[in-house]
Structures are given as C-alpha cells and as structure tokens.
PyMOL CGO cylinders between C-alpha atoms (Angstrom):
from pymol import cmd
from pymol.cgo import CYLINDER

trace = [
    CYLINDER, 111.00, 104.60, 106.68, 110.10, 101.08, 107.85, 0.3, 1, 1, 1, 1, 1, 1,
    CYLINDER, 110.10, 101.08, 107.85, 106.73, 100.90, 106.08, 0.3, 1, 1, 1, 1, 1, 1,
    CYLINDER, 106.73, 100.90, 106.08, 107.86, 102.15, 102.65, 0.3, 1, 1, 1, 1, 1, 1,
    CYLINDER, 107.86, 102.15, 102.65, 108.93, 99.65, 100.05, 0.3, 1, 1, 1, 1, 1, 1,
    CYLINDER, 108.93, 99.65, 100.05, 109.58, 99.21, 96.36, 0.3, 1, 1, 1, 1, 1, 1,
    CYLINDER, 109.58, 99.21, 96.36, 107.80, 96.44, 94.51, 0.3, 1, 1, 1, 1, 1, 1,
    CYLINDER, 107.80, 96.44, 94.51, 110.23, 95.30, 91.82, 0.3, 1, 1, 1, 1, 1, 1,
    CYLINDER, 110.23, 95.30, 91.82, 108.82, 93.20, 89.00, 0.3, 1, 1, 1, 1, 1, 1,
    CYLINDER, 108.82, 93.20, 89.00, 111.30, 91.26, 86.89, 0.3, 1, 1, 1, 1, 1, 1,
    CYLINDER, 111.30, 91.26, 86.89, 110.44, 89.70, 83.53, 0.3, 1, 1, 1, 1, 1, 1,
    CYLINDER, 110.44, 89.70, 83.53, 112.21, 86.43, 82.60, 0.3, 1, 1, 1, 1, 1, 1,
    CYLINDER, 112.21, 86.43, 82.60, 112.11, 85.55, 78.89, 0.3, 1, 1, 1, 1, 1, 1,
    CYLINDER, 112.11, 85.55, 78.89, 114.24, 84.00, 76.15, 0.3, 1, 1, 1, 1, 1, 1,
    CYLINDER, 114.24, 84.00, 76.15, 116.03, 87.35, 75.82, 0.3, 1, 1, 1, 1, 1, 1,
    CYLINDER, 116.03, 87.35, 75.82, 117.06, 87.36, 79.51, 0.3, 1, 1, 1, 1, 1, 1,
    CYLINDER, 117.06, 87.36, 79.51, 115.87, 89.27, 82.55, 0.3, 1, 1, 1, 1, 1, 1,
    CYLINDER, 115.87, 89.27, 82.55, 114.54, 92.84, 82.58, 0.3, 1, 1, 1, 1, 1, 1,
    CYLINDER, 114.54, 92.84, 82.58, 113.25, 95.06, 85.37, 0.3, 1, 1, 1, 1, 1, 1,
    CYLINDER, 113.25, 95.06, 85.37, 109.70, 95.67, 84.18, 0.3, 1, 1, 1, 1, 1, 1,
    CYLINDER, 109.70, 95.67, 84.18, 108.64, 98.06, 86.94, 0.3, 1, 1, 1, 1, 1, 1,
    CYLINDER, 108.64, 98.06, 86.94, 109.65, 99.62, 90.24, 0.3, 1, 1, 1, 1, 1, 1,
    CYLINDER, 109.65, 99.62, 90.24, 106.71, 100.98, 92.22, 0.3, 1, 1, 1, 1, 1, 1,
    CYLINDER, 106.71, 100.98, 92.22, 106.63, 102.51, 95.73, 0.3, 1, 1, 1, 1, 1, 1,
    CYLINDER, 106.63, 102.51, 95.73, 104.15, 100.81, 98.05, 0.3, 1, 1, 1, 1, 1, 1,
    CYLINDER, 104.15, 100.81, 98.05, 103.16, 101.35, 101.69, 0.3, 1, 1, 1, 1, 1, 1,
    CYLINDER, 103.16, 101.35, 101.69, 103.89, 97.95, 103.23, 0.3, 1, 1, 1, 1, 1, 1,
    CYLINDER, 103.89, 97.95, 103.23, 106.32, 96.56, 105.78, 0.3, 1, 1, 1, 1, 1, 1,
    CYLINDER, 106.32, 96.56, 105.78, 109.21, 94.68, 104.15, 0.3, 1, 1, 1, 1, 1, 1,
    CYLINDER, 109.21, 94.68, 104.15, 110.16, 91.32, 105.70, 0.3, 1, 1, 1, 1, 1, 1,
    CYLINDER, 110.16, 91.32, 105.70, 113.69, 91.27, 107.16, 0.3, 1, 1, 1, 1, 1, 1,
    CYLINDER, 113.69, 91.27, 107.16, 116.65, 90.66, 104.82, 0.3, 1, 1, 1, 1, 1, 1,
    CYLINDER, 116.65, 90.66, 104.82, 118.48, 87.37, 104.51, 0.3, 1, 1, 1, 1, 1, 1,
    CYLINDER, 118.48, 87.37, 104.51, 120.74, 86.95, 107.56, 0.3, 1, 1, 1, 1, 1, 1,
    CYLINDER, 120.74, 86.95, 107.56, 124.39, 87.31, 106.56, 0.3, 1, 1, 1, 1, 1, 1,
    CYLINDER, 124.39, 87.31, 106.56, 125.37, 84.29, 108.68, 0.3, 1, 1, 1, 1, 1, 1,
    CYLINDER, 125.37, 84.29, 108.68, 122.96, 82.08, 106.68, 0.3, 1, 1, 1, 1, 1, 1,
    CYLINDER, 122.96, 82.08, 106.68, 125.05, 82.56, 103.53, 0.3, 1, 1, 1, 1, 1, 1,
    CYLINDER, 125.05, 82.56, 103.53, 127.64, 79.80, 103.90, 0.3, 1, 1, 1, 1, 1, 1,
    CYLINDER, 127.64, 79.80, 103.90, 130.43, 78.82, 101.47, 0.3, 1, 1, 1, 1, 1, 1,
    CYLINDER, 130.43, 78.82, 101.47, 128.04, 76.18, 100.08, 0.3, 1, 1, 1, 1, 1, 1,
    CYLINDER, 128.04, 76.18, 100.08, 125.06, 78.53, 99.57, 0.3, 1, 1, 1, 1, 1, 1,
    CYLINDER, 125.06, 78.53, 99.57, 123.49, 78.22, 96.15, 0.3, 1, 1, 1, 1, 1, 1,
    CYLINDER, 123.49, 78.22, 96.15, 120.73, 80.54, 95.05, 0.3, 1, 1, 1, 1, 1, 1,
    CYLINDER, 120.73, 80.54, 95.05, 119.50, 83.61, 93.29, 0.3, 1, 1, 1, 1, 1, 1,
    CYLINDER, 119.50, 83.61, 93.29, 119.21, 86.85, 95.23, 0.3, 1, 1, 1, 1, 1, 1,
    CYLINDER, 119.21, 86.85, 95.23, 117.93, 90.38, 94.65, 0.3, 1, 1, 1, 1, 1, 1,
    CYLINDER, 117.93, 90.38, 94.65, 120.56, 92.72, 96.13, 0.3, 1, 1, 1, 1, 1, 1,
    CYLINDER, 120.56, 92.72, 96.13, 119.84, 96.43, 96.62, 0.3, 1, 1, 1, 1, 1, 1,
    CYLINDER, 119.84, 96.43, 96.62, 123.09, 98.40, 96.36, 0.3, 1, 1, 1, 1, 1, 1,
    CYLINDER, 123.09, 98.40, 96.36, 124.23, 101.88, 97.32, 0.3, 1, 1, 1, 1, 1, 1,
    CYLINDER, 124.23, 101.88, 97.32, 126.26, 104.35, 95.26, 0.3, 1, 1, 1, 1, 1, 1,
    CYLINDER, 126.26, 104.35, 95.26, 129.53, 102.56, 96.11, 0.3, 1, 1, 1, 1, 1, 1,
    CYLINDER, 129.53, 102.56, 96.11, 128.18, 99.13, 95.15, 0.3, 1, 1, 1, 1, 1, 1,
    CYLINDER, 128.18, 99.13, 95.15, 127.76, 98.03, 98.78, 0.3, 1, 1, 1, 1, 1, 1,
    CYLINDER, 127.76, 98.03, 98.78, 124.85, 95.70, 99.56, 0.3, 1, 1, 1, 1, 1, 1,
    CYLINDER, 124.85, 95.70, 99.56, 122.12, 97.49, 101.52, 0.3, 1, 1, 1, 1, 1, 1,
    CYLINDER, 122.12, 97.49, 101.52, 119.54, 94.68, 101.46, 0.3, 1, 1, 1, 1, 1, 1,
    CYLINDER, 119.54, 94.68, 101.46, 119.48, 91.11, 100.18, 0.3, 1, 1, 1, 1, 1, 1,
    CYLINDER, 119.48, 91.11, 100.18, 116.39, 89.00, 99.43, 0.3, 1, 1, 1, 1, 1, 1,
    CYLINDER, 116.39, 89.00, 99.43, 116.52, 85.36, 98.36, 0.3, 1, 1, 1, 1, 1, 1,
    CYLINDER, 116.52, 85.36, 98.36, 114.39, 84.60, 95.32, 0.3, 1, 1, 1, 1, 1, 1,
    CYLINDER, 114.39, 84.60, 95.32, 112.40, 81.39, 95.64, 0.3, 1, 1, 1, 1, 1, 1,
    CYLINDER, 112.40, 81.39, 95.64, 113.36, 79.68, 92.42, 0.3, 1, 1, 1, 1, 1, 1,
    CYLINDER, 113.36, 79.68, 92.42, 116.67, 79.43, 90.59, 0.3, 1, 1, 1, 1, 1, 1,
    CYLINDER, 116.67, 79.43, 90.59, 114.84, 79.27, 87.25, 0.3, 1, 1, 1, 1, 1, 1,
    CYLINDER, 114.84, 79.27, 87.25, 111.49, 81.04, 87.34, 0.3, 1, 1, 1, 1, 1, 1,
    CYLINDER, 111.49, 81.04, 87.34, 110.73, 79.86, 83.79, 0.3, 1, 1, 1, 1, 1, 1,
    CYLINDER, 110.73, 79.86, 83.79, 110.67, 76.16, 84.74, 0.3, 1, 1, 1, 1, 1, 1,
    CYLINDER, 110.67, 76.16, 84.74, 107.10, 74.94, 85.20, 0.3, 1, 1, 1, 1, 1, 1,
    CYLINDER, 107.10, 74.94, 85.20, 105.78, 71.68, 86.58, 0.3, 1, 1, 1, 1, 1, 1,
    CYLINDER, 105.78, 71.68, 86.58, 102.93, 69.92, 84.80, 0.3, 1, 1, 1, 1, 1, 1,
    CYLINDER, 102.93, 69.92, 84.80, 100.97, 66.69, 85.42, 0.3, 1, 1, 1, 1, 1, 1,
    CYLINDER, 100.97, 66.69, 85.42, 102.07, 63.92, 83.05, 0.3, 1, 1, 1, 1, 1, 1,
    CYLINDER, 102.07, 63.92, 83.05, 99.18, 61.49, 83.56, 0.3, 1, 1, 1, 1, 1, 1,
    CYLINDER, 99.18, 61.49, 83.56, 101.81, 58.76, 84.11, 0.3, 1, 1, 1, 1, 1, 1,
    CYLINDER, 101.81, 58.76, 84.11, 101.59, 57.17, 87.59, 0.3, 1, 1, 1, 1, 1, 1,
    CYLINDER, 101.59, 57.17, 87.59, 105.30, 56.26, 87.42, 0.3, 1, 1, 1, 1, 1, 1,
    CYLINDER, 105.30, 56.26, 87.42, 106.23, 59.94, 87.02, 0.3, 1, 1, 1, 1, 1, 1,
    CYLINDER, 106.23, 59.94, 87.02, 103.34, 62.16, 88.08, 0.3, 1, 1, 1, 1, 1, 1,
    CYLINDER, 103.34, 62.16, 88.08, 104.96, 65.49, 87.22, 0.3, 1, 1, 1, 1, 1, 1,
    CYLINDER, 104.96, 65.49, 87.22, 107.28, 66.71, 84.50, 0.3, 1, 1, 1, 1, 1, 1,
    CYLINDER, 107.28, 66.71, 84.50, 109.18, 69.98, 84.05, 0.3, 1, 1, 1, 1, 1, 1,
    CYLINDER, 109.18, 69.98, 84.05, 109.30, 72.20, 81.00, 0.3, 1, 1, 1, 1, 1, 1,
    CYLINDER, 109.30, 72.20, 81.00, 110.48, 75.68, 80.09, 0.3, 1, 1, 1, 1, 1, 1,
    CYLINDER, 110.48, 75.68, 80.09, 107.60, 78.15, 79.92, 0.3, 1, 1, 1, 1, 1, 1,
    CYLINDER, 107.60, 78.15, 79.92, 106.99, 79.36, 76.34, 0.3, 1, 1, 1, 1, 1, 1,
    CYLINDER, 106.99, 79.36, 76.34, 105.75, 82.68, 77.77, 0.3, 1, 1, 1, 1, 1, 1,
    CYLINDER, 105.75, 82.68, 77.77, 107.69, 85.29, 79.77, 0.3, 1, 1, 1, 1, 1, 1,
    CYLINDER, 107.69, 85.29, 79.77, 107.36, 84.90, 83.54, 0.3, 1, 1, 1, 1, 1, 1,
    CYLINDER, 107.36, 84.90, 83.54, 106.99, 87.79, 86.01, 0.3, 1, 1, 1, 1, 1, 1,
    CYLINDER, 106.99, 87.79, 86.01, 108.62, 87.64, 89.45, 0.3, 1, 1, 1, 1, 1, 1,
    CYLINDER, 108.62, 87.64, 89.45, 107.86, 90.30, 92.11, 0.3, 1, 1, 1, 1, 1, 1,
    CYLINDER, 107.86, 90.30, 92.11, 110.01, 91.12, 95.13, 0.3, 1, 1, 1, 1, 1, 1,
    CYLINDER, 110.01, 91.12, 95.13, 109.64, 93.70, 97.92, 0.3, 1, 1, 1, 1, 1, 1,
    CYLINDER, 109.64, 93.70, 97.92, 112.69, 95.69, 99.03, 0.3, 1, 1, 1, 1, 1, 1,
    CYLINDER, 112.69, 95.69, 99.03, 112.96, 98.72, 101.35, 0.3, 1, 1, 1, 1, 1, 1,
    CYLINDER, 112.96, 98.72, 101.35, 112.57, 102.15, 99.77, 0.3, 1, 1, 1, 1, 1, 1,
    CYLINDER, 112.57, 102.15, 99.77, 116.00, 103.39, 100.83, 0.3, 1, 1, 1, 1, 1, 1,
    CYLINDER, 116.00, 103.39, 100.83, 117.20, 106.87, 99.81, 0.3, 1, 1, 1, 1, 1, 1,
    CYLINDER, 117.20, 106.87, 99.81, 120.73, 105.47, 99.55, 0.3, 1, 1, 1, 1, 1, 1,
    CYLINDER, 120.73, 105.47, 99.55, 119.69, 102.74, 97.05, 0.3, 1, 1, 1, 1, 1, 1,
    CYLINDER, 119.69, 102.74, 97.05, 121.02, 103.27, 93.52, 0.3, 1, 1, 1, 1, 1, 1,
    CYLINDER, 121.02, 103.27, 93.52, 120.64, 99.87, 91.84, 0.3, 1, 1, 1, 1, 1, 1,
    CYLINDER, 120.64, 99.87, 91.84, 119.31, 96.36, 92.22, 0.3, 1, 1, 1, 1, 1, 1,
    CYLINDER, 119.31, 96.36, 92.22, 121.30, 93.35, 91.08, 0.3, 1, 1, 1, 1, 1, 1,
    CYLINDER, 121.30, 93.35, 91.08, 120.19, 89.79, 90.53, 0.3, 1, 1, 1, 1, 1, 1,
    CYLINDER, 120.19, 89.79, 90.53, 123.07, 87.79, 91.99, 0.3, 1, 1, 1, 1, 1, 1,
    CYLINDER, 123.07, 87.79, 91.99, 123.61, 84.05, 91.56, 0.3, 1, 1, 1, 1, 1, 1,
    CYLINDER, 123.61, 84.05, 91.56, 125.72, 82.33, 94.21, 0.3, 1, 1, 1, 1, 1, 1,
    CYLINDER, 125.72, 82.33, 94.21, 127.37, 78.94, 93.75, 0.3, 1, 1, 1, 1, 1, 1,
    CYLINDER, 127.37, 78.94, 93.75, 129.53, 76.74, 95.94, 0.3, 1, 1, 1, 1, 1, 1,
    CYLINDER, 129.53, 76.74, 95.94, 133.26, 76.91, 95.28, 0.3, 1, 1, 1, 1, 1, 1,
    CYLINDER, 133.26, 76.91, 95.28, 133.62, 73.14, 95.02, 0.3, 1, 1, 1, 1, 1, 1,
    CYLINDER, 133.62, 73.14, 95.02, 135.53, 72.92, 98.30, 0.3, 1, 1, 1, 1, 1, 1,
    CYLINDER, 135.53, 72.92, 98.30, 134.40, 71.15, 101.45, 0.3, 1, 1, 1, 1, 1, 1,
    CYLINDER, 134.40, 71.15, 101.45, 132.50, 73.64, 103.61, 0.3, 1, 1, 1, 1, 1, 1,
    CYLINDER, 132.50, 73.64, 103.61, 134.97, 73.42, 106.51, 0.3, 1, 1, 1, 1, 1, 1,
    CYLINDER, 134.97, 73.42, 106.51, 137.94, 74.16, 104.17, 0.3, 1, 1, 1, 1, 1, 1,
    CYLINDER, 137.94, 74.16, 104.17, 136.21, 77.08, 102.48, 0.3, 1, 1, 1, 1, 1, 1,
    CYLINDER, 136.21, 77.08, 102.48, 135.34, 78.42, 105.94, 0.3, 1, 1, 1, 1, 1, 1,
    CYLINDER, 135.34, 78.42, 105.94, 138.94, 78.07, 107.15, 0.3, 1, 1, 1, 1, 1, 1,
    CYLINDER, 138.94, 78.07, 107.15, 140.15, 79.94, 104.06, 0.3, 1, 1, 1, 1, 1, 1,
    CYLINDER, 140.15, 79.94, 104.06, 137.51, 82.64, 104.55, 0.3, 1, 1, 1, 1, 1, 1,
    CYLINDER, 137.51, 82.64, 104.55, 135.98, 81.97, 101.14, 0.3, 1, 1, 1, 1, 1, 1,
    CYLINDER, 135.98, 81.97, 101.14, 132.31, 82.79, 100.67, 0.3, 1, 1, 1, 1, 1, 1,
    CYLINDER, 132.31, 82.79, 100.67, 130.14, 81.53, 97.87, 0.3, 1, 1, 1, 1, 1, 1,
    CYLINDER, 130.14, 81.53, 97.87, 131.16, 82.35, 94.29, 0.3, 1, 1, 1, 1, 1, 1,
    CYLINDER, 131.16, 82.35, 94.29, 129.03, 85.32, 93.20, 0.3, 1, 1, 1, 1, 1, 1,
    CYLINDER, 129.03, 85.32, 93.20, 128.02, 86.41, 89.71, 0.3, 1, 1, 1, 1, 1, 1,
    CYLINDER, 128.02, 86.41, 89.71, 125.80, 89.34, 88.73, 0.3, 1, 1, 1, 1, 1, 1,
    CYLINDER, 125.80, 89.34, 88.73, 123.11, 88.02, 86.40, 0.3, 1, 1, 1, 1, 1, 1,
    CYLINDER, 123.11, 88.02, 86.40, 121.74, 91.52, 85.74, 0.3, 1, 1, 1, 1, 1, 1,
    CYLINDER, 121.74, 91.52, 85.74, 122.06, 95.00, 87.30, 0.3, 1, 1, 1, 1, 1, 1,
    CYLINDER, 122.06, 95.00, 87.30, 119.35, 97.67, 87.00, 0.3, 1, 1, 1, 1, 1, 1,
    CYLINDER, 119.35, 97.67, 87.00, 119.39, 101.33, 88.13, 0.3, 1, 1, 1, 1, 1, 1,
    CYLINDER, 119.39, 101.33, 88.13, 116.68, 102.32, 90.60, 0.3, 1, 1, 1, 1, 1, 1,
    CYLINDER, 116.68, 102.32, 90.60, 114.76, 105.59, 90.32, 0.3, 1, 1, 1, 1, 1, 1,
    CYLINDER, 114.76, 105.59, 90.32, 115.44, 108.14, 93.03, 0.3, 1, 1, 1, 1, 1, 1,
    CYLINDER, 115.44, 108.14, 93.03, 112.79, 108.02, 95.77, 0.3, 1, 1, 1, 1, 1, 1,
    CYLINDER, 112.79, 108.02, 95.77, 111.45, 111.45, 94.74, 0.3, 1, 1, 1, 1, 1, 1,
    CYLINDER, 111.45, 111.45, 94.74, 110.54, 110.30, 91.20, 0.3, 1, 1, 1, 1, 1, 1,
    CYLINDER, 110.54, 110.30, 91.20, 108.03, 107.85, 89.79, 0.3, 1, 1, 1, 1, 1, 1,
]
cmd.load_cgo(trace, "trace")
C-alpha cells in the first residue's frame, strides 16, 4: 500500500544504536535512494529494509554519519562553531514503506574502497558495506 509506512525511531547513545520504536503511520513515503546514485566512492549511513532472504527492499540515506555530533557557537570570531559529542542519547526517525515482505531493518555504513572511481567501476566493485546494527521488524498485523 503506497500510503502506509513505518516510522522507525533509532536511539544513539554511548552503548550503541537501538531501535526504540516501530509504528505504522498513514503517510506517503518518499522514493528510495536510486541504485545508480550509489557509486564505488559513496560514503554514508543508510537504513535498509530487508526481506526474509536478506535482500534489500528499500534503502533510505540517513542525513548524518554521526547523529551524536552537535554544533555549538564558540563565541570566537575566528572559529564561530565547534563540534562536540552529545552527552545525551539522540533520537533519529526515518520513514520506510510498510511492506508485508519486510523482516528486518539494518543500519548500513558504506565506505569507499580506496580505489579510483573509474578502476572500482571497471572491476565492478561497489562501496564497502558494513552492517552497524540489524533489528527485526514486527509483522504488519501486530503492533
């Protein structure tokens, strides 16, 4: 159903990342990340909804590689803003389609392979992928 979604809320803290909640909502989900936009040099953090066989059903880029990094004004004109790790847990929400075939959501970090993009492309190598965390999703009939 095009207008059914899951709102996933992740909690980032010193202990790592947890899936705090998964709630069905009646909203239209923006389109997934285009597969052709993920080049061998793509770096990022993605939420990937997976089916029973581990295949990716939907991929959403997350806006920040480290959600716990905060910017603050320094009061110094030479360096107006500084960055610091948040002392409190940070919540990050993402919308994904409510798909009956979905079984889990993974937070996936992609990194370049350290090769020139043209060489990685010639060799058919995509970005290096690492699962940061994987969480089971409730079946669509349950809360």
